[in-house]
MARLUM-856019 format. One record per residue: residue number from 0; residue in one letter; x, y, z of N, C-alpha, C in turn. Coordinates in steps of 0.1 Angstrom, whole numbers, plus 2048, in hexadecimal, padded with zeros to 3 digits. Example, Ala and Ser with C-alpha at 12.3 -4.5 7.8 and 13.67 -1.06 7.14 Angstrom:
{0,a,{884,7C7,84E},{87B,7D3,84E},{884,7DF,84E}};
{1,s,{880,7EA,847},{889,7F5,847},{881,800,84F}};
% end
This chain:
{0,m,{6FD,E26,20A},{6FB,E18,204},{6EB,E14,203}};
{1,h,{6E6,E0F,1FA},{6DC,E0D,1F2},{6D8,DFA,1F2}};
{2,f,{6D2,DF6,1F8},{6CE,DE6,1F8},{6C3,DE4,1ED}};
{3,l,{6C5,DE0,1E4},{6B8,DDF,1DD},{6B0,DCF,1E1}};
{4,l,{6A4,DD5,1DE},{698,DC9,1E6},{68D,DC8,1D9}};
{5,e,{68D,DBC,1DA},{687,DB5,1CA},{679,DAA,1D1}};
{6,i,{66F,DB0,1CD},{661,DA7,1D1},{65F,D9B,1C6}};
{7,c,{658,D91,1CB},{656,D8A,1C3},{646,D89,1C2}};
{8,v,{63B,D87,1B3},{631,D8E,1B4},{62C,D83,1A9}};
{9,d,{620,D7F,1AF},{616,D7E,1A3},{60A,D83,19F}};
{10,t,{606,D8C,1A3},{5FA,D91,1A0},{5FB,DA2,19F}};
{11,y,{5F3,DA6,193},{5F2,DB3,197},{5F4,DBB,1A4}};
{12,g,{5EB,DB6,1AD},{5E9,DBE,1BA},{5F5,DBC,1C3}};
{13,s,{5FC,DB1,1C3},{604,DB0,1C8},{612,DBA,1C3}};
{14,a,{616,DBB,1B6},{61F,DC4,1AF},{61C,DD1,1B6}};
{15,v,{60F,DD4,1B6},{60C,DE1,1BA},{613,DE4,1C9}};
{16,a,{60A,DD6,1D5},{610,DDD,1E3},{620,DDD,1E4}};
{17,a,{626,DD5,1DC},{637,DD3,1DA},{63C,DE2,1D7}};
{18,i,{636,DE3,1CD},{638,DF5,1C8},{63A,E00,1D1}};
{19,q,{629,E00,1D6},{62A,E0A,1E0},{630,E07,1ED}};
{20,g,{634,DFC,1EF},{63D,DF7,1FD},{64C,DFD,1FB}};
{21,g,{64D,DFE,1EF},{660,E05,1EA},{667,DFA,1E5}};
{22,a,{660,DED,1E2},{66C,DE3,1DA},{670,DEB,1D0}};
{23,d,{67C,DEB,1CB},{686,DEC,1C3},{685,DE7,1B7}};
{24,r,{67F,DDB,1B5},{67E,DD1,1A9},{672,DC6,1AB}};
{25,l,{66B,DC6,1A3},{667,DB9,1A0},{66A,DAD,199}};
{26,e,{668,DA2,1A3},{66C,D95,198},{65C,D91,195}};
{27,l,{659,D91,187},{647,D8F,184},{64A,D81,182}};
{28,c,{63A,D7C,185},{63C,D6E,186},{62C,D6C,183}};
{29,s,{627,D5D,180},{61C,D58,180},{61E,D4F,18A}};
{30,a,{614,D4B,191},{612,D3E,19A},{61E,D3C,1A7}};
{31,l,{621,D45,1AC},{62E,D44,1B9},{628,D39,1C1}};
{32,s,{61C,D32,1C1},{61A,D25,1C6},{620,D18,1C1}};
{33,e,{624,D19,1B6},{62D,D12,1AE},{639,D11,1B1}};
{34,g,{641,D1D,1B7},{64B,D23,1B4},{654,D2D,1A9}};
{35,g,{648,D2F,1A3},{649,D3E,19B},{649,D37,18D}};
{36,l,{63D,D3A,181},{642,D38,176},{640,D47,16D}};
{37,t,{642,D45,161},{63F,D50,155},{635,D56,159}};
{38,p,{632,D63,157},{627,D6F,159},{625,D6D,14D}};
{39,t,{614,D72,14B},{60F,D7A,13E},{611,D84,13C}};
{40,v,{611,D85,130},{618,D95,126},{608,D9D,130}};
{41,g,{5FF,D9C,12D},{5F6,DA3,134},{5F6,DAA,140}};
{42,l,{5FD,D9D,14B},{5FE,DA4,157},{606,DB0,158}};
{43,l,{614,DAB,151},{61D,DB4,14B},{620,DC2,149}};
{44,r,{615,DC3,140},{60E,DD0,13A},{605,DD7,146}};
{45,q,{5FE,DD2,14E},{5F6,DD7,156},{603,DDF,161}};
{46,i,{60A,DD8,16A},{612,DDE,16E},{616,DE7,16B}};
{47,k,{61F,DE6,158},{627,DF1,156},{622,DFF,155}};
{48,q,{611,DFD,154},{60A,E0A,151},{602,E0C,15E}};
{49,y,{607,E06,167},{601,E0D,176},{60B,E14,17B}};
{50,l,{61B,E0D,174},{627,E19,177},{629,E21,172}};
{51,s,{625,E22,164},{624,E2D,15A},{61B,E3D,162}};
{52,e,{613,E35,166},{609,E42,165},{60A,E4A,177}};
{53,h,{612,E46,17A},{61B,E4F,183},{61D,E5C,17C}};
{54,d,{61F,E64,187},{623,E71,182},{632,E78,18F}};
{55,p,{63C,E75,18C},{641,E71,17B},{646,E64,17E}};
{56,p,{642,E59,16E},{643,E4A,172},{64D,E44,17C}};
{57,k,{647,E3A,181},{652,E32,188},{65B,E29,17F}};
{58,t,{66A,E27,185},{670,E22,17D},{672,E15,180}};
{59,i,{66D,E0D,18A},{670,E02,191},{66E,DF5,185}};
{60,p,{67C,DF0,181},{67F,DE4,17B},{675,DD7,17D}};
{61,v,{66F,DCF,173},{667,DC5,174},{66E,DBB,16E}};
{62,y,{671,DB1,174},{677,DA7,16D},{670,D9E,169}};
{63,c,{670,D94,160},{669,D88,15C},{66B,D7D,160}};
{64,m,{665,D72,168},{669,D66,168},{668,D5E,15A}};
{65,i,{671,D53,156},{66D,D4D,14B},{66F,D40,151}};
{66,r,{666,D3A,153},{661,D2B,156},{659,D2A,152}};
{67,c,{656,D1B,14D},{64B,D17,146},{63F,D09,14F}};
{68,r,{649,D04,154},{644,CFB,163},{647,CFD,16D}};
{69,r,{644,CF5,177},{64B,CF0,183},{64F,CE5,181}};
{70,g,{659,CE6,18C},{665,CDC,18B},{672,CDB,196}};
{71,s,{678,CDC,199},{686,CDD,1A0},{693,CD4,196}};
{72,d,{68C,CD2,188},{69A,CCC,180},{69D,CD6,17B}};
{73,f,{694,CE0,176},{69B,CE8,170},{6A1,CE5,162}};
{74,s,{6A1,CD9,158},{6A1,CD7,153},{69D,CD4,146}};
{75,y,{69F,CDA,139},{693,CDA,132},{690,CD6,124}};
{76,s,{68A,CD1,11E},{68C,CCC,10F},{68A,CD8,105}};
{77,e,{68D,CD3,0FB},{690,CD9,0EE},{67F,CE4,0EC}};
{78,q,{678,CDF,0EF},{66B,CE7,0EC},{667,CEB,0F9}};
{79,e,{669,CEB,102},{666,CF6,112},{672,D00,10D}};
{80,m,{67C,CFA,105},{684,D09,107},{67F,D11,0FD}};
{81,n,{678,D0D,0F7},{672,D19,0EB},{664,D1F,0EF}};
{82,v,{659,D1B,0F8},{652,D1D,0FD},{659,D2A,107}};
{83,m,{65F,D25,10D},{669,D34,118},{66E,D3D,10A}};
{84,l,{675,D3A,101},{67A,D42,0F7},{673,D4A,0F1}};
{85,w,{661,D46,0F0},{659,D50,0EA},{656,D54,0F0}};
{86,d,{652,D52,105},{64D,D59,10D},{658,D67,10F}};
{87,l,{65E,D64,10E},{66C,D70,111},{669,D77,106}};
{88,q,{66C,D75,0FB},{668,D7F,0F1},{65B,D85,0F0}};
{89,l,{655,D80,0F4},{643,D8A,0F2},{643,D94,100}};
{90,l,{64C,D8C,10A},{64C,D98,11A},{655,DA3,117}};
{91,a,{663,D9F,10F},{669,DA9,10C},{661,DB5,102}};
{92,q,{65B,DB1,0FA},{654,DB9,0EE},{64B,DC1,0F7}};
{93,h,{647,DBA,105},{63E,DC4,10A},{642,DCB,11A}};
{94,g,{64A,DCE,11B},{653,DD6,121},{65C,DCE,130}};
{95,a,{65B,DC2,12B},{667,DBB,138},{671,DC2,138}};
{96,d,{675,DC9,145},{684,DCC,147},{68F,DC4,14A}};
{97,g,{68C,DB7,14C},{694,DAE,151},{690,D9E,152}};
{98,f,{696,D95,152},{68F,D85,14F},{697,D7E,15E}};
{99,v,{694,D74,163},{695,D6E,16D},{697,D5D,164}};
{100,f,{6A1,D55,164},{6A0,D4A,15E},{6AE,D3F,166}};
{101,g,{6AC,D32,164},{6B3,D2B,169},{6B5,D1F,15F}};
{102,a,{6C2,D14,15B},{6BC,D07,158},{6C7,D00,15C}};
{103,l,{6C8,CF6,15C},{6D1,CEB,15F},{6D2,CDC,15A}};
{104,e,{6DC,CD9,15A},{6DF,CCA,150},{6D7,CBE,156}};
{105,s,{6D3,CB6,157},{6C9,CAD,15C},{6D3,CA2,165}};
{106,s,{6DC,CA1,15D},{6E5,C93,163},{6EE,C99,172}};
{107,s,{6F7,CA5,170},{6FE,CAB,173},{6FC,CB6,17E}};
{108,g,{6F1,CBE,17F},{6ED,CC8,187},{6F7,CD4,181}};
{109,k,{6FC,CD5,176},{703,CDE,173},{6FF,CEA,16A}};
{110,v,{6FC,CF7,168},{6F5,D00,163},{6FB,CFC,154}};
{111,h,{6EC,CFD,14F},{6EC,CFA,141},{6F2,D07,13A}};
{112,l,{6FD,D00,132},{701,D0E,129},{6F7,D14,11F}};
{113,e,{6F7,D07,119},{6ED,D09,106},{6E4,D0F,109}};
{114,h,{6DB,D0D,116},{6CD,D0D,117},{6C8,D20,120}};
{115,c,{6D3,D21,128},{6D9,D2A,12C},{6DB,D38,124}};
{116,g,{6E2,D33,11A},{6E9,D3A,110},{6DF,D42,107}};
{117,q,{6D2,D38,101},{6C8,D39,0FC},{6BF,D46,0FD}};
{118,i,{6C1,D46,10D},{6B5,D53,116},{6C0,D5E,110}};
{119,v,{6C8,D5D,117},{6D5,D6A,119},{6D5,D6F,107}};
{120,a,{6D9,D66,0FC},{6D3,D6F,0EF},{6C6,D74,0EE}};
{121,a,{6BD,D6D,0F0},{6B1,D72,0EF},{6AB,D7F,0F9}};
{122,a,{6B4,D7D,103},{6AF,D8C,10D},{6B6,D98,107}};
{123,g,{6C2,D97,0FC},{6C8,DA5,0FC},{6D1,DAA,106}};
{124,k,{6CC,DB2,105},{6D2,DBF,111},{6CD,DBE,11A}};
{125,l,{6BF,DB5,11C},{6B9,DB6,128},{6BF,DAD,138}};
{126,p,{6C1,DB3,141},{6C9,DAD,14D},{6C2,DA0,153}};
{127,l,{6C9,D96,156},{6C2,D89,157},{6C7,D82,168}};
{128,t,{6BD,D80,170},{6C3,D7A,17D},{6BE,D68,179}};
{129,f,{6C8,D60,17F},{6C7,D54,17B},{6C3,D55,189}};
{130,h,{6B6,D47,189},{6AF,D47,198},{6B2,D39,1A0}};
{131,r,{6AD,D39,1A6},{6AD,D2D,1B2},{6B3,D1E,1AC}};
{132,a,{6B2,D1F,1A2},{6B9,D11,19A},{6C6,D0C,19F}};
{133,i,{6CC,D1E,1A2},{6DC,D17,1A6},{6DB,D12,1B4}};
{134,d,{6CE,D11,1BC},{6CC,D0C,1CA},{6CD,CFC,1C2}};
{135,c,{6C9,CF9,1BA},{6C4,CE7,1B8},{6D6,CE1,1B3}};
{136,t,{6DE,CEB,1B5},{6EC,CE8,1AE},{6F8,CDF,1B8}};
{137,d,{6FF,CD8,1B4},{70D,CD3,1BC},{714,CE1,1C7}};
{138,e,{713,CDD,1D1},{719,CE9,1D8},{727,CE6,1D3}};
{139,q,{732,CDB,1D0},{73C,CD9,1CF},{73E,CE2,1BD}};
{140,r,{731,CE6,1B7},{738,CEC,1A9},{72E,CFB,1A8}};
{141,l,{732,D00,1B6},{72B,D0A,1BA},{733,D13,1B0}};
{142,e,{73E,D17,1B0},{747,D1F,1AA},{74A,D1E,19D}};
{143,e,{747,D11,198},{745,D0D,18C},{73A,D12,183}};
{144,n,{72F,D14,18B},{722,D14,186},{720,D24,185}};
{145,l,{724,D29,191},{725,D39,190},{72D,D3F,185}};
{146,n,{735,D38,181},{740,D3F,178},{73B,D38,16B}};
{147,l,{731,D33,167},{72B,D32,15F},{721,D3C,15D}};
{148,v,{719,D3B,166},{711,D48,169},{712,D59,162}};
{149,a,{720,D57,168},{725,D64,163},{725,D68,15A}};
{150,q,{732,D5F,153},{734,D5A,144},{728,D5C,139}};
{151,l,{719,D58,13E},{713,D59,137},{70D,D66,135}};
{152,g,{70E,D70,141},{709,D7B,13F},{6FE,D7F,14C}};
{153,f,{6F9,D76,156},{6F0,D7B,15A},{6F7,D84,166}};
{154,s,{6ED,D8B,171},{6F5,D96,176},{6F3,D93,181}};
{155,t,{6E5,D8A,185},{6E2,D8B,197},{6E3,D7C,194}};
{156,v,{6E4,D71,1A2},{6DE,D66,1A7},{6D6,D68,1B2}};
{157,l,{6CA,D62,1AF},{6C4,D60,1BC},{6C2,D55,1C2}};
{158,t,{6C8,D51,1CF},{6CC,D4A,1D5},{6C5,D45,1E6}};
{159,s,{6C7,D3C,1E9},{6C0,D36,1F8},{6CD,D31,1FC}};
{160,g,{6DA,D31,1F4},{6E5,D29,1FA},{6E3,D1B,1FD}};
{161,l,{6D9,D14,1EF},{6D8,D08,1F0},{6D0,D04,1F6}};
{162,k,{6CB,D09,205},{6BE,D04,20C},{6B5,D06,20A}};
{163,p,{6AA,D06,20F},{69E,D07,210},{69A,D18,20F}};
{164,t,{6A0,D1B,21B},{6A2,D2C,21F},{6AB,D31,21E}};
{165,a,{6AC,D3B,21A},{6BD,D45,215},{6C1,D45,229}};
{166,e,{6BA,D49,232},{6BB,D45,241},{6C6,D3C,243}};
{167,q,{6C0,D31,23E},{6C6,D23,242},{6D4,D21,23A}};
{168,g,{6D4,D2C,22F},{6DC,D25,226},{6EA,D34,225}};
{169,i,{6E7,D38,22F},{6F0,D48,231},{700,D46,22E}};
{170,d,{707,D39,233},{713,D38,231},{716,D35,223}};
{171,t,{70E,D2E,21B},{711,D2D,210},{712,D36,205}};
{172,i,{702,D41,208},{704,D4B,203},{711,D55,205}};
{173,a,{718,D58,211},{725,D5C,210},{730,D59,208}};
{174,k,{730,D4C,20A},{737,D43,1FF},{735,D49,1F0}};
{175,m,{728,D44,1ED},{724,D48,1DC},{729,D5C,1DE}};
{176,k,{72A,D61,1E7},{729,D6F,1E6},{73B,D71,1E2}};
{177,a,{744,D6C,1EC},{74F,D6B,1E8},{753,D68,1DD}};
{178,i,{74E,D5E,1D7},{751,D56,1C6},{74F,D60,1C2}};
{179,a,{743,D68,1C1},{73E,D72,1B5},{748,D7F,1B7}};
{180,t,{74C,D81,1C1},{755,D8C,1C1},{761,D87,1BB}};
{181,d,{76B,D80,1BA},{772,D7A,1B5},{76F,D79,1AA}};
{182,i,{767,D73,1A5},{763,D6F,196},{763,D7E,18F}};
{183,e,{75E,D89,194},{75F,D98,18F},{770,D9D,190}};
{184,k,{778,D9E,197},{785,DA0,198},{78C,D96,18F}};
{185,v,{78B,D8D,18D},{78F,D82,17E},{789,D87,171}};
{186,t,{77F,D86,172},{779,D85,164},{772,D97,161}};
{187,g,{76F,D9E,16D},{769,DA8,16A},{75C,DA8,16A}};
{188,k,{756,D9D,167},{744,D9B,16A},{740,D9D,173}};
{189,s,{736,DA4,17A},{72A,DA3,184},{724,D9E,184}};
{190,l,{721,D97,190},{714,D8D,196},{713,D8F,1A4}};
{191,r,{70A,D99,1A3},{700,D97,1AE},{6F8,D8C,1B4}};
{192,l,{6FE,D8A,1C1},{6F7,D7E,1CB},{6EC,D8A,1D1}};
{193,m,{6DF,D82,1CD},{6D2,D85,1D6},{6CD,D78,1DC}};
{194,p,{6CE,D78,1E9},{6C7,D74,1F5},{6B4,D72,1F5}};
{195,g,{6B0,D65,1F0},{6A2,D67,1F1},{69C,D58,1FA}};
{196,s,{692,D56,1FD},{689,D4B,200},{68C,D4C,210}};
{197,g,{67E,D4F,212},{67C,D4E,222},{681,D5F,226}};
{198,i,{684,D69,21F},{689,D77,224},{67F,D7C,22B}};
{199,s,{67F,D84,239},{672,D8C,240},{67C,D97,243}};
{200,s,{674,D9C,24E},{67A,DAA,252},{681,DAA,25C}};
{201,e,{67F,D9C,261},{684,D94,26E},{696,D8F,26C}};
{202,n,{694,D88,25E},{6A3,D86,259},{6AB,D8C,250}};
{203,a,{6A5,D92,246},{6AC,D9D,23E},{6B8,DA3,242}};
{204,l,{6B9,DA7,24B},{6C4,DB0,24E},{6D0,DA7,258}};
{205,k,{6CC,D9C,257},{6D6,D93,25C},{6DB,D8C,251}};
{206,v,{6D3,D88,247},{6D6,D82,23C},{6E0,D88,233}};
{207,i,{6DD,D95,22F},{6E8,D9C,22A},{6F1,DA5,232}};
{208,q,{6F4,DA4,23C},{700,DA6,245},{706,D9A,247}};
{209,r,{702,D8E,245},{70D,D82,245},{710,D7F,23D}};
{210,t,{705,D81,22F},{711,D7B,223},{717,D8A,21C}};
{211,g,{713,D96,21C},{71B,DA1,217},{714,DA2,20A}};
{212,c,{707,D9E,20A},{702,DA0,1FD},{6FB,DB0,1FB}};
{213,d,{6F9,DB6,1F2},{6F2,DC5,1F1},{6E4,DC3,1EB}};
{214,a,{6DF,DB6,1EC},{6CF,DB2,1E7},{6C7,DA9,1EF}};
{215,i,{6BB,DA8,1EB},{6B3,DA0,1F8},{6A1,DA1,1EE}};
{216,h,{6A3,D91,1EC},{693,D8F,1E7},{68C,D89,1F0}};
{217,g,{67E,D90,1EE},{670,D86,1F2},{668,D85,1F0}};
{218,s,{65C,D80,1F5},{64D,D84,1F2},{648,D8E,1FA}};
{219,a,{64B,D92,204},{644,D99,210},{637,D97,213}};
{220,s,{632,D8D,20F},{627,D85,20C},{61B,D81,21C}};
{221,v,{60B,D83,21A},{603,D80,227},{5FA,D7D,21C}};
{222,v,{5F2,D6E,223},{5E5,D6F,222},{5DC,D74,21D}};
{223,k,{5D5,D73,21B},{5C7,D7A,20E},{5BE,D78,218}};
{224,s,{5B7,D84,21F},{5AA,D7F,224},{5A3,D85,220}};
{225,s,{597,D7F,220},{589,D80,216},{57E,D7F,221}};
{226,d,{574,D86,21A},{567,D87,21F},{55D,D7D,21A}};
{227,n,{561,D7A,20F},{553,D6D,206},{55A,D5E,20C}};
{228,e,{54F,D5D,212},{54F,D4C,216},{54B,D45,209}};
{229,t,{555,D45,1FD},{550,D3D,1F5},{554,D2B,1F2}};
{230,r,{54F,D25,1EB},{551,D19,1EC},{561,D16,1E1}};
{231,t,{568,D0E,1E6},{575,D0C,1E6},{573,D03,1DB}};
{232,l,{57C,D00,1D1},{579,CF2,1CA},{588,CF2,1C4}};
{233,p,{58B,CE3,1C1},{599,CE1,1BC},{59B,CE4,1AC}};
{234,m,{5A1,CED,1A9},{5A4,CF1,19C},{5AE,CE6,193}};
{235,g,{5B4,CDA,19B},{5BE,CD1,19A},{5C1,CC9,1A3}};
{236,a,{5C7,CBF,19E},{5CA,CB5,1A7},{5D4,CB8,1B4}};
{237,s,{5DA,CC3,1B5},{5E1,CC6,1C1},{5DA,CCC,1CC}};
{238,n,{5D0,CD2,1C6},{5C6,CDA,1CD},{5CD,CE3,1D6}};
{239,v,{5D1,CF1,1CF},{5DD,CFA,1D5},{5CE,D05,1D3}};
{240,d,{5C7,D05,1CE},{5BE,D0D,1CF},{5B4,D11,1DE}};
{241,a,{5B7,D01,1E3},{5B1,D01,1F0},{5B9,D09,1FD}};
{242,l,{5C2,D0D,1F8},{5CF,D12,202},{5C5,D24,203}};
{243,p,{5CC,D2A,20C},{5CC,D35,20C},{5D3,D40,200}};
{244,l,{5CE,D4A,1FD},{5D6,D50,1F1},{5DC,D5A,1FD}};
{245,k,{5EC,D5B,1F5},{5F2,D67,1FB},{5F8,D6E,1F1}};
{246,v,{5F9,D7B,1F4},{5FC,D87,1ED},{604,D8F,1F4}};
{247,c,{608,D97,1EF},{617,DA0,1F3},{612,DAC,1FB}};
{248,s,{615,DAC,207},{60D,DB9,211},{61B,DC3,211}};
{249,t,{615,DCF,20B},{61C,DDD,20D},{625,DDF,21A}};
{250,a,{61D,DDB,225},{623,DDA,231},{62D,DD6,231}};
{251,k,{62C,DC6,233},{638,DC1,22E},{645,DC2,229}};
{252,v,{643,DC7,21F},{64B,DCE,213},{654,DD9,21A}};
{253,q,{649,DE2,222},{652,DEE,226},{657,DEC,236}};
{254,e,{656,DDE,23E},{65C,DD9,246},{667,DD6,23E}};
{255,l,{66E,DCD,235},{679,DCD,231},{684,DD7,229}};
{256,r,{67D,DE1,222},{681,DEB,221},{687,DF3,22E}};
{257,r,{67F,DF1,235},{684,DFB,241},{695,DF0,246}};
{258,s,{68D,DE9,247},{69B,DD9,251},{6A7,DDE,246}};
{259,i,{6A6,DDE,23B},{6B4,DDC,230},{6BB,DEB,230}};
{260,d,{6AF,DF7,232},{6B3,E01,234},{6BD,E06,242}};
{261,s,{6B8,E02,24E},{6C0,E04,257},{6D3,E01,255}};
{262,i,{6D1,DF7,24E},{6E2,DF3,250},{6E9,DFF,243}};
{263,v,{6F1,E04,253},{6FE,E10,24C},{70B,E0E,249}};
{264,k,{70C,E0F,241},{71A,E0D,234},{725,E14,23E}};
{265,k,{72F,E07,242},{736,E08,249},{745,E0E,243}};
% end
């Protein structure tokens, strides 16, 4: 049995490292330091060019994040939705293989049927992942929300089980996996649960085995070393540019790959 390994990246170098390390799929973002925002068309095109230049060409799907700003409310205005719909259209035209999106109602914490439906319609036949907006919903509404996500047409749900990390939310992820299994039995709609957040080679095996999931999501990142003793200036109020830059590590991806590949189907 092959377990899907998705790696989130926000630079060209990180994308190459993830591909060389054995990732099955990329989640392409900008600003992972902000939780991941919509990537640029230029970054997507450069990665697709890298994939096409291999002989034979590599066929690793690149799913693009659709998120116009930071913030864990995931409640968007009409104008923000228009921004994201334009971005999705452009990314689709330039080779995106799928999209990652999530929207919630501001008052109820319920999946936003209209906004998610707009993204599904715009994506057409391209697959969609519902991202960790699901982790900001009410646990009492998990079954309702997962049913909505499935009915809308999303194929994957990225989740940490409503906790900061997937390891902490392991029991809830297992519960969500059981709900998704029941949804498929009743409706025929398949919804893959993909644990993410805080995933490493040390805990990936435990998370997969305890949840019954067949996919995992991580950044496999390390702090980028630099020989340059350059002066660091804040580029904004948060001064995030003063923090060490984190990049994907081929070695870390390989470790994750070996860890999940060690699972033998019983």
